[in-house]
N, C-alpha and C positions, 0 to 999 in steps of 0.2 A: 519317515520326514515328509514323502509326499502326500500320505493320506491326511497328515496334519495340515498341510497347505492346502489341499481340496477343501477340508471341514471348514478352514477358515474363509475361504471363497465364497464358498456357499452359504456360510450362516452370514456372513455381512453382504454377500450381494456385492463382491469387488469388481466382478468382470462380467462383461457382458457380449456377447455375439457380435461381431467385428467392430470389437474394440481394435486399435492402433496402441500398443503398451510400448511406452518408452522405460526401458528398464536402468535405473541408475545402477552404475557397476565400479566399482572400487579397484576390484582385483583380488579383494580378501575374499575370505570361506564364506561368510554370510551373502555377499552379493553374487560370486560365484555357484554357491547352491540354489538363489533363486532364479538364476539363468537357466541353468537347466532343468529345475521345475517346472517353471513356466514353457520353455522348449518342450518339455515332453507332455506337458498337457494342453499346448496350443490349439491342437485338432480339437479335442475335447471341448472345448471352449470356443473354439472360430475366432482366435485373434491373431493377430500380426505382431511381431516384436521386432524393436530397434534396438541397440544397445549405446548407451551412452556414459562419456569417462571424462571427466574434468580432472586436469592436473592442477595442483594446489601451489605449485612453485615452491615448496616447504621442505622437502627431502632431496632435491639433487636429483643424482643419477639412480636413486632407487626408484624415485617417480617416473622418469623417462622409463624405466624399465615394467614397470605397472601398466603404462599406456602401451608399451608393444606387446604385454600379454594379454588385455583386453583384445587389442585388435586382433591377436590370434585366437582369441576365443572365439571370436565374432566370425572370424573365417573360417575355424571349423566346424560351426553350427549353420553357416551359411546365411549368416545374419549381417545386416546393415550395422554399422559402427559411425557414431558419431564422437568427437573429440574436442576438448577445449584445454586452454589455458587460463589461468587466474595468478595475480600477484598476492596471493594472500596475507603476507606480513604488511605490504604496505596498504591494503584495503582495511587492513585492520587498524593501523596508525591513523587513516583519513577518518574511518567512520569513529575512532574511538570507542573500539568493542575488543574485547578478547580474541585470539586466535582461531579459540573454538567457534565461537559466533560469527566472525569474518569469514571462516571455510561454509558454515553451514549457510550464509545468507548468499555468498556467492555460488555453492553449489544449487541452489534453489531456483536462482537468477538463471544459471546456466539452463538447469533441465527445462525450466518453463519457455525460456527461449528457444533452445534444440526442439521442443516438443512441437511449438507452432511452426518452425521449420521443416520437420520432415513430416508435418500432418498426425500427429499422435494426439488422440484425445485423452489419453491415459498414462499418468507416471507411476512405477512401481519402484517402491525402495526398499531395503534388505532389512528394516528395523524387526528384530527380533525379541522374543520374551525377555532376554537379558537386558537389552537396552529398554525396555519399557520399565523393570524393575529399579535400574538405576535412575532413569528419567524421575519416576516419583519420588526417590529418595532426594534428588538435588532441588524438584520443587517443592518438598516439605521444608526443605534448607532455608529456602528462599522466601517462605510465606506465604505460599500458594493458595488459592482457594479451591474449592472442588472440582473446578474445571480443570486446574492446573494439574491438582493432584491425581485426576482419572488417567493423567500420562497421556501415552500416544495414542492418537484415534485410529482405528482399523483403514477408516476411509475419511479424507478433508479434500476440501477444493481450494484450489490456489489459481487466482486469475482465470476462472472459467475452466481449467482443467482440474480431474480427479486426481489423486494422489492416494494411492491403495499399498496397504501392507499386509501380502498374502504370507510372510513370514513371522506376524507378530506373535503367534503362538508356538513359534519353533524355538529351540534353545540354540544358543551358538554349539554347544556339546551335539546336539541332535545334526546340525549343519555340517561339523567337520567329520562326523561319523559318517553320514550321508556320503560325502564326497570319497571319503576314503575306501566306503565299502564299494565304490564302483571304480575306484582308481583314478580320480578325476584331481587337478592339481591347482592350486589356488596361491597368491600370495601374502607372506606374511609382512606386516606394517609393523617394524621395530617401533614408531612412534606411540604404538598403543600400549608400550611399557613405560614411557615418559610420565614421571609422578608430577611434572609441572600441570598437567592438563587434569584439571578438577574431576573429570569423568573418570580417567583412570585411576584415580586414587578411591574414588567410590568401589569402582571395578574391582582393585586388586589389595584393597587395605579396608575399607570398611565394611562392605558386604563380607567378606569372610570373618571379619571380628563379631559382627552380628551374628553369625551362622555358628560361631566357636562360642560364645559368652552369652547370647540372647535365645538365639531358636533356631536349630539345624534347619528347619524348613520355613525360614523368614524369606526367602525369594518366592515360594508359592502363597505365604500369608500375604504378602505385599500384592501380588497380582490379583489375589481375590478381592481384596479391599478394593485395588482400582477398578476392577470390573463391576462391583457394586455402585463404585461413583459414578460410572460411565454410564449405567443402566438408568441411575437418578438423574442423572445430567440431562440424558435425552429426554425425559419426563419433564423436568423443569424448563427444558429450553422450550420445550413445545408450547408450553404456558406462556411463558417470557415471549414469545413471539407474536402471541396473540396481543399481549399489554403492547408491544414494540408498535404493532400496527396503530392501537389507538392513541399512542403518543405523535406518532406520525402526523395522524389526523387526514389522510388521505395525500396529505403533500410529497414532496419529493422523498424518497427512501433515504436519502444522506442528510435529512434533517429532522430533528426533534423537537417539540414543543415542551420549551422548560416548566412551565406551570403546570401540564399534565404528567411529567416525569417526575416532578416533586411533589405530586399527589400520592404516588405509591412507597410502599415501603422500600426501607433502604435496600434491602437483599435482591428486591425485584428491579430496581434500578441500575445497581451495578451489573445481573446479569443483563438486562436490557442494553447497556452500555457497552459490554464486551461482545454481544451478539452483532450490535450496530456498527462497531470498529473491525470486525473481522469481515463481515459481509463487504464493507469499505474498502477491504485489502490489506488491512493489517495484519502482520505475521502473529498469530495467536501464541507461539509458544513465548516472545519475549514479553510479550505483554504481561505486566505485573500488576500487582495491587497499588503501588504508587501511581500509576498513570491513572488508574479507575478513582482513585482518591483525589488525584490533580483535577479529572472533570467534577467531581461533586463538589469541589470548590466554587467551580464556575456556576453550578446550579444553586449554590448557596447565597450569592450575590448577581444575578442575571442582567444587572443593568448596566449600560454601556458595553463596549465591543472589547472585548479580552479573548486570548487564545492559551492553550496548551500545546507545547509541540507532542506527538505521539511518537512516531517512528520514522527517521528518515525525513523526507519532505512532506510529511503527513500532518496535519493537526486537527485540533478540534477548536472552533471559533463559535464562541456564545455573542450574539448580536439580536438585539429587537427580540427578545425572547425565545431565540431559536438556536439550538445547538447545531453547528453545519460542520462536516467532515471535508476539509479542503486538502488540495493536493498540489504539489510544485512548490518551487522557491518562494519565498516572500519577495514580493515586487520591490523594488527599489523606491525608497521614499526619498524625503530633503526637498530642499526648495530649488527651484530651477526658473529661468527665465531665456529663453531665445528669442532671435529674431526670426520671422516666417518670412521664406521668399514668396514674392507677390510680383507675377505669378510664378508657380513653380512646386517643389517639392522640398520638404524639409523632414529629416528625419531624426527622431532623439534615441538613440539606441539605449542610454540609461533607462528612460521612462517609458521605453517599448510602444512610442507612437510614430506616425508616419502621415504627416499634413502634406496634402495637396491642394492648391489654390487656382482657379482659373477664371479669367475675365470673361464673364459670359452676359446673356441676357436671360430671363424668366426667374422664378421665384421658386426655390426648393420648400415644400410643403410638407417634408417629411415631421411627424410627430414625434418628440423624444420619448423614451420609455423612462427615463429617471437622469437626473444629473450626472455626468460621468457615464453613461452608458455608451457603450461604441461598439461598432462602427457609428457616426453621426454625420450628418451633413446640414449645412444653413447657406443660406445668401443673405448678404449683407449690402446696403447700399453706402452713401458717402464715400470720401476718400479714404482708401484703405492701406495707403502704400505703405505706412510705418506699423505694421502689425506684427505684435509680439505674442508669447504663449507663454505662460507661467503657472506658477504652482499659486495657490489662494494664500490669502494673509489674513490674521486677524485684522478686524475692523473694515474687510473688502464690504462694499456696497456696489449693486447695479441698480438699473432701472428697466424691470422685466417687460418686454412688450405687451401689449394688453391688460396691464395691471397700471394703476395708479401710486406715485410715491416710489421710494428705493425700497432696497429689502439688503439686508444683512446676507452674506454668504452663508454665515453659520447657523442662522435662523433657516435660510434656504436649504441646506443640507437636512435640518434636522426633520424638517416638514418631509422632505422627499426621502427620508429615512436611509441617509447615504452613510454606510459604516464610517466609524472614526479613523478605521485605520485604513481606509481607502481615500479620505478626504485629498490627502497631501497629493496623490498621484492623478488628480482631476487636472485637465488642461483648462487654463482659463485664458481667452484671449482678451487682448487689450490693445487699443489704438489710443495714439493721445492721451494717455492715461486715464482712459475711461474703459471698464469692461464692457466688450459688445456682444461677447458670446460665451455660453456654457453650454458645450456638448451633451446632446441627451436632455438639455433643458429648453432654454428659449434665447432668442436674440434680444438685445437692450432695444429699448425706447428710442427712438430717434435714428436708429441704424436699420429700418426696415426698409426694404425694397418698396416704393411707391408705386413704379410705371413697371410693369411686367416687360415693356418692350427695352427700357432703358438699360444701360451694362450696369452691372453688377460684380460682385466679387463672389465664387462660388467656393467654400470651403469644404474639405472631406477629410474627416479624422477616424484612424483606424490605427488597431492594435497590431504591433510588428514581434 
């Protein structure tokens, strides 16, 4: 087993001298074998090791015993050990995913958080050749493309951390034989025999059936197919990255030009979109065909502003001929109207706004970037004691300072290229029934400060 692990590390350049490797340890045979293998090889590769164990809160006392076992394993090898706990059933319910998916998401969140806390630059997981075979079959049943069917990569990147799989070419049986040969203990997880879990059904029912009825060497055949696809995917991805750069057009890497993207063949578009999403932090494993197809629909009708949820709080937004990857919860919209303290501070938590007003002299000449862009500041003259901040309404008009006549706010937003889904959140300042200022744009004609030495009202707006 050790020779296989070494070959995998060297062939795929998984470890570098000076790496601090955080090993994910469940206490099962595969992860314990990985710990002993890397501990044996750490001087050869010049690496340091920390163990990490997450209690999933599913198996009660048995899970607590697993945690104790991993802690004692670290003590015997004189290694640091970090442990955490998660309520996976509750998380699965809140996120609307299976227990398996919730456990996987929680595990990687814990590993990334722990790696940053201990200063590790690399995470090692104990995925084996058996895991690879099972993953490929599961991907096939879900209708995955060539990227998905190539299975578990030897090395990937998550949030700036390398995730490596040194045991990817080792079978579970080889790991068990290695531990038995050296008299090393491990923990058996009884949930691995629970047929309610899809992966367990593949492992204990589907694969044995394929071996007995179809091909005794079906595991080897699946591994060979996945490896061929992996190599071809690496080549195709290198081509797609060049096309991706052309679609970005030198702009931000989280944006794609819709027109240029639509000029490419469908297969190229799909591959670029997948690379783009993964580079933006989207988990590659649950990223399926349906998500890519939903984004394709945005490309088919790029006018207006529309969005597609991707994963968690990540969404793809199409606006003004650009695809943009946005993160974070969608800000609250809806109508609002609040009296502004003059002078004083007004906070609108639902809109995420903090407004400060001061009676002062002088003129604020800060040039706005775009209507609604914050932070923003302005000085207005006249008596503005009854000042309100509100959302815009259809039919709203203002008299922009420096321009003749009036302008509809709707036309103004279009000219300023304000996304439709952002307009309801733009604060509009009103006094005595007249719009006096739109942050990031201009004050209204008739509300300008004529004498810089005369008292005026200074307004400051920022997001909170």
